[in-house]
mmCIF file of the N, C-alpha and C atoms, coordinates in Angstrom:
data_MODEL
# 
_entry.id   MODEL 
# 
loop_
_atom_site.group_PDB 
_atom_site.id 
_atom_site.type_symbol 
_atom_site.label_atom_id 
_atom_site.label_alt_id 
_atom_site.label_comp_id 
_atom_site.label_asym_id 
_atom_site.label_entity_id 
_atom_site.label_seq_id 
_atom_site.pdbx_PDB_ins_code 
_atom_site.Cartn_x 
_atom_site.Cartn_y 
_atom_site.Cartn_z 
_atom_site.occupancy 
_atom_site.B_iso_or_equiv 
_atom_site.pdbx_formal_charge 
_atom_site.auth_seq_id 
_atom_site.auth_comp_id 
_atom_site.auth_asym_id 
_atom_site.auth_atom_id 
_atom_site.pdbx_PDB_model_num 
ATOM 1  N N  . MET A 1 1  ? 12.368  -2.666 -11.875 1.00 0.00 ? 1  MET A N  1 
ATOM 2  C CA . MET A 1 1  ? 11.979  -1.576 -12.774 1.00 0.00 ? 1  MET A CA 1 
ATOM 3  C C  . MET A 1 1  ? 13.165  -0.636 -12.965 1.00 0.00 ? 1  MET A C  1 
ATOM 4  N N  . ARG A 1 2  ? 13.430  -0.299 -14.212 1.00 0.00 ? 2  ARG A N  1 
ATOM 5  C CA . ARG A 1 2  ? 14.542  0.603  -14.490 1.00 0.00 ? 2  ARG A CA 1 
ATOM 6  C C  . ARG A 1 2  ? 14.113  2.054  -14.300 1.00 0.00 ? 2  ARG A C  1 
ATOM 7  N N  . ILE A 1 3  ? 15.086  2.920  -14.154 1.00 0.00 ? 3  ILE A N  1 
ATOM 8  C CA . ILE A 1 3  ? 14.800  4.342  -13.964 1.00 0.00 ? 3  ILE A CA 1 
ATOM 9  C C  . ILE A 1 3  ? 14.056  4.901  -15.170 1.00 0.00 ? 3  ILE A C  1 
ATOM 10 N N  . GLU A 1 4  ? 14.437  4.456  -16.375 1.00 0.00 ? 4  GLU A N  1 
ATOM 11 C CA . GLU A 1 4  ? 13.768  4.945  -17.585 1.00 0.00 ? 4  GLU A CA 1 
ATOM 12 C C  . GLU A 1 4  ? 12.286  4.577  -17.558 1.00 0.00 ? 4  GLU A C  1 
ATOM 13 N N  . ASP A 1 5  ? 11.997  3.346  -17.117 1.00 0.00 ? 5  ASP A N  1 
ATOM 14 C CA . ASP A 1 5  ? 10.599  2.914  -17.039 1.00 0.00 ? 5  ASP A CA 1 
ATOM 15 C C  . ASP A 1 5  ? 9.845   3.743  -16.005 1.00 0.00 ? 5  ASP A C  1 
ATOM 16 N N  . LEU A 1 6  ? 10.500  4.023  -14.888 1.00 0.00 ? 6  LEU A N  1 
ATOM 17 C CA . LEU A 1 6  ? 9.866   4.794  -13.828 1.00 0.00 ? 6  LEU A CA 1 
ATOM 18 C C  . LEU A 1 6  ? 9.557   6.201  -14.318 1.00 0.00 ? 6  LEU A C  1 
ATOM 19 N N  . LYS A 1 7  ? 10.524  6.788  -15.027 1.00 0.00 ? 7  LYS A N  1 
ATOM 20 C CA . LYS A 1 7  ? 10.310  8.136  -15.561 1.00 0.00 ? 7  LYS A CA 1 
ATOM 21 C C  . LYS A 1 7  ? 9.133   8.143  -16.527 1.00 0.00 ? 7  LYS A C  1 
ATOM 22 N N  . ARG A 1 8  ? 9.067   7.120  -17.371 1.00 0.00 ? 8  ARG A N  1 
ATOM 23 C CA . ARG A 1 8  ? 7.978   7.067  -18.352 1.00 0.00 ? 8  ARG A CA 1 
ATOM 24 C C  . ARG A 1 8  ? 6.634   6.949  -17.646 1.00 0.00 ? 8  ARG A C  1 
ATOM 25 N N  . GLU A 1 9  ? 6.569   6.110  -16.621 1.00 0.00 ? 9  GLU A N  1 
ATOM 26 C CA . GLU A 1 9  ? 5.318   5.940  -15.880 1.00 0.00 ? 9  GLU A CA 1 
ATOM 27 C C  . GLU A 1 9  ? 4.903   7.242  -15.209 1.00 0.00 ? 9  GLU A C  1 
ATOM 28 N N  . VAL A 1 10 ? 5.866   7.967  -14.673 1.00 0.00 ? 10 VAL A N  1 
ATOM 29 C CA . VAL A 1 10 ? 5.569   9.235  -14.005 1.00 0.00 ? 10 VAL A CA 1 
ATOM 30 C C  . VAL A 1 10 ? 5.042   10.249 -15.010 1.00 0.00 ? 10 VAL A C  1 
ATOM 31 N N  . VAL A 1 11 ? 5.701   10.322 -16.166 1.00 0.00 ? 11 VAL A N  1 
ATOM 32 C CA . VAL A 1 11 ? 5.284   11.278 -17.191 1.00 0.00 ? 11 VAL A CA 1 
ATOM 33 C C  . VAL A 1 11 ? 3.886   10.938 -17.692 1.00 0.00 ? 11 VAL A C  1 
ATOM 34 N N  . ILE A 1 12 ? 3.646   9.651  -17.985 1.00 0.00 ? 12 ILE A N  1 
ATOM 35 C CA . ILE A 1 12 ? 2.337   9.230  -18.496 1.00 0.00 ? 12 ILE A CA 1 
ATOM 36 C C  . ILE A 1 12 ? 1.271   9.438  -17.421 1.00 0.00 ? 12 ILE A C  1 
ATOM 37 N N  . GLY A 1 13 ? 1.622   9.191  -16.177 1.00 0.00 ? 13 GLY A N  1 
ATOM 38 C CA . GLY A 1 13 ? 0.657   9.308  -15.093 1.00 0.00 ? 13 GLY A CA 1 
ATOM 39 C C  . GLY A 1 13 ? 0.317   10.749 -14.751 1.00 0.00 ? 13 GLY A C  1 
ATOM 40 N N  . HIS A 1 14 ? 1.300   11.663 -14.892 1.00 0.00 ? 14 HIS A N  1 
ATOM 41 C CA . HIS A 1 14 ? 1.099   13.023 -14.425 1.00 0.00 ? 14 HIS A CA 1 
ATOM 42 C C  . HIS A 1 14 ? 0.796   14.011 -15.540 1.00 0.00 ? 14 HIS A C  1 
ATOM 43 N N  . PHE A 1 15 ? 1.150   13.672 -16.775 1.00 0.00 ? 15 PHE A N  1 
ATOM 44 C CA . PHE A 1 15 ? 0.963   14.643 -17.854 1.00 0.00 ? 15 PHE A CA 1 
ATOM 45 C C  . PHE A 1 15 ? -0.491  15.051 -18.028 1.00 0.00 ? 15 PHE A C  1 
ATOM 46 N N  . PRO A 1 16 ? -1.442  14.106 -18.071 1.00 0.00 ? 16 PRO A N  1 
ATOM 47 C CA . PRO A 1 16 ? -2.847  14.504 -18.222 1.00 0.00 ? 16 PRO A CA 1 
ATOM 48 C C  . PRO A 1 16 ? -3.311  15.386 -17.062 1.00 0.00 ? 16 PRO A C  1 
ATOM 49 N N  . PHE A 1 17 ? -2.833  15.085 -15.863 1.00 0.00 ? 17 PHE A N  1 
ATOM 50 C CA . PHE A 1 17 ? -3.205  15.887 -14.696 1.00 0.00 ? 17 PHE A CA 1 
ATOM 51 C C  . PHE A 1 17 ? -2.639  17.297 -14.820 1.00 0.00 ? 17 PHE A C  1 
ATOM 52 N N  . LEU A 1 18 ? -1.378  17.401 -15.213 1.00 0.00 ? 18 LEU A N  1 
ATOM 53 C CA . LEU A 1 18 ? -0.758  18.711 -15.364 1.00 0.00 ? 18 LEU A CA 1 
ATOM 54 C C  . LEU A 1 18 ? -1.411  19.490 -16.489 1.00 0.00 ? 18 LEU A C  1 
ATOM 55 N N  . LEU A 1 19 ? -1.756  18.776 -17.565 1.00 0.00 ? 19 LEU A N  1 
ATOM 56 C CA . LEU A 1 19 ? -2.401  19.428 -18.700 1.00 0.00 ? 19 LEU A CA 1 
ATOM 57 C C  . LEU A 1 19 ? -3.766  19.969 -18.296 1.00 0.00 ? 19 LEU A C  1 
ATOM 58 N N  . SER A 1 20 ? -4.537  19.166 -17.581 1.00 0.00 ? 20 SER A N  1 
ATOM 59 C CA . SER A 1 20 ? -5.862  19.611 -17.141 1.00 0.00 ? 20 SER A CA 1 
ATOM 60 C C  . SER A 1 20 ? -5.728  20.758 -16.139 1.00 0.00 ? 20 SER A C  1 
ATOM 61 N N  . LEU A 1 21 ? -4.685  20.698 -15.315 1.00 0.00 ? 21 LEU A N  1 
ATOM 62 C CA . LEU A 1 21 ? -4.453  21.759 -14.350 1.00 0.00 ? 21 LEU A CA 1 
ATOM 63 C C  . LEU A 1 21 ? -4.112  23.057 -15.083 1.00 0.00 ? 21 LEU A C  1 
ATOM 64 N N  . ARG A 1 22 ? -3.302  22.938 -16.133 1.00 0.00 ? 22 ARG A N  1 
ATOM 65 C CA . ARG A 1 22 ? -2.934  24.109 -16.934 1.00 0.00 ? 22 ARG A CA 1 
ATOM 66 C C  . ARG A 1 22 ? -4.158  24.702 -17.604 1.00 0.00 ? 22 ARG A C  1 
ATOM 67 N N  . ILE A 1 23 ? -5.010  23.834 -18.159 1.00 0.00 ? 23 ILE A N  1 
ATOM 68 C CA . ILE A 1 23 ? -6.236  24.299 -18.817 1.00 0.00 ? 23 ILE A CA 1 
ATOM 69 C C  . ILE A 1 23 ? -7.160  24.955 -17.784 1.00 0.00 ? 23 ILE A C  1 
ATOM 70 N N  . ALA A 1 24 ? -7.288  24.344 -16.632 1.00 0.00 ? 24 ALA A N  1 
ATOM 71 C CA . ALA A 1 24 ? -8.132  24.903 -15.585 1.00 0.00 ? 24 ALA A CA 1 
ATOM 72 C C  . ALA A 1 24 ? -7.587  26.261 -15.143 1.00 0.00 ? 24 ALA A C  1 
ATOM 73 N N  . GLY A 1 25 ? -6.272  26.361 -15.086 1.00 0.00 ? 25 GLY A N  1 
ATOM 74 C CA . GLY A 1 25 ? -5.648  27.621 -14.700 1.00 0.00 ? 25 GLY A CA 1 
ATOM 75 C C  . GLY A 1 25 ? -5.908  28.709 -15.732 1.00 0.00 ? 25 GLY A C  1 
ATOM 76 N N  . LEU A 1 26 ? -5.919  28.322 -17.014 1.00 0.00 ? 26 LEU A N  1 
ATOM 77 C CA . LEU A 1 26 ? -6.194  29.292 -18.060 1.00 0.00 ? 26 LEU A CA 1 
ATOM 78 C C  . LEU A 1 26 ? -7.662  29.702 -18.038 1.00 0.00 ? 26 LEU A C  1 
ATOM 79 N N  . ASP A 1 27 ? -8.524  28.747 -17.694 1.00 0.00 ? 27 ASP A N  1 
ATOM 80 C CA . ASP A 1 27 ? -9.957  29.046 -17.637 1.00 0.00 ? 27 ASP A CA 1 
ATOM 81 C C  . ASP A 1 27 ? -10.278 29.897 -16.407 1.00 0.00 ? 27 ASP A C  1 
ATOM 82 N N  . ASP A 1 28 ? -9.554  29.651 -15.319 1.00 0.00 ? 28 ASP A N  1 
ATOM 83 C CA . ASP A 1 28 ? -9.820  30.367 -14.080 1.00 0.00 ? 28 ASP A CA 1 
ATOM 84 C C  . ASP A 1 28 ? -8.507  30.874 -13.494 1.00 0.00 ? 28 ASP A C  1 
ATOM 85 N N  . PRO A 1 29 ? -8.020  32.018 -13.957 1.00 0.00 ? 29 PRO A N  1 
ATOM 86 C CA . PRO A 1 29 ? -6.724  32.549 -13.495 1.00 0.00 ? 29 PRO A CA 1 
ATOM 87 C C  . PRO A 1 29 ? -6.823  33.121 -12.093 1.00 0.00 ? 29 PRO A C  1 
ATOM 88 N N  . ASN A 1 30 ? -7.066  32.250 -11.127 1.00 0.00 ? 30 ASN A N  1 
ATOM 89 C CA . ASN A 1 30 ? -7.227  32.700 -9.749  1.00 0.00 ? 30 ASN A CA 1 
ATOM 90 C C  . ASN A 1 30 ? -5.869  32.699 -9.052  1.00 0.00 ? 30 ASN A C  1 
# 
């Protein structure tokens, strides 16, 4: 696996989680 592929997998794997975390943070600014 190339580094570019690894980066893409990480971004695709974590972006939805980070996005949901950001939304949750905006909904609940604790």
